[in-house]
N, C-alpha and C positions, 0 to 999 in steps of 0.2 A: 428740690432739696433745701433744707434749712440753711440760712446764712452760716458761713463758717465750715460748711461741709468740705471735707478733704478727700481726695482720691489718691490712693497709693498703689503703685505698680512695682512689682518685684520681678527681676530676671533671676535666673538660676543662681548666679553668684551672690546676689543680694539675699535670696531666700536662704542659702547655705549660711551666710554670715548671721542672719537674724536667728536661725536655729541654734547656732553656737551661743549667741547672746541669751536667748530664751532658756536654753539648757542650763546656763550658769545661774540664771535667776531661780530656776526650779531646784537646782542643787542646793541653793541656800535654804530651800524649804524641805530639804531631805528627800527630794524626788529626783532620782538619778537615772541616767541612761537614755534620755531623750535624744541627744545628738547621736549617740551610738546606734540607736534604733533607726533614726533617720538615715544615717550614713549606710546602714546595712541594707536598706531597701534598694533593690536592683531597678525596678520599674520606676520611671519618673512620676507616673501617675500615683504610685503608692507614696512616694516622697511628698508630692504636692498635697495629698490627702492629709498626711500627718502635719505638714507645715500649716495648712489652713486652720486646723484646730489649735495649734500652738500660737499662731499669730493672733487669732481671735482671743485667746486667753490673755495674751500679753497686751494687746492694744485695744481690744473691744471692737465695736463697729459691726459692719455688715459685709459679708463676703459675697461678691458677685463675679461669676465667671465672665471672661471677656466677651463671650457670645451673648450674654444677657443684656437687655436694654429695656428701659421704661418707655412706654408709650404715653403714660400719664403719671401724675404725681402718685407715689405709693401711699395711699391712705391706710394701708394695712400695717404701716409702721408709725407708731406714736413717738416721734423724735423727742418731744418735750418731756415725756415721762419715761423714756427709754424702755418702751414696751413694743413687743412684736406680736401682732394680733393674728391668731390662727383660728380658722373655722374648719371643722371636720364634718364629714357626712356620716 
């Protein structure tokens, strides 16, 4: 990973707090209801799906599940130009 790479880990309480914060930022852009939608989700998997999109909007970066690991440097990510390289069949 490039120098300065940071890894952030969130537990459920931290994710809830970040959603409240992100929801306030979106309300300032006239986008309402994010936290209400998040809070209305019964399944934690649904909450985490919504949270992942919101945190990526807010902070940028790359989301990796805890079960994912690199066995070599990810050359499919161009960190210098902030590009994600995708190849389809």
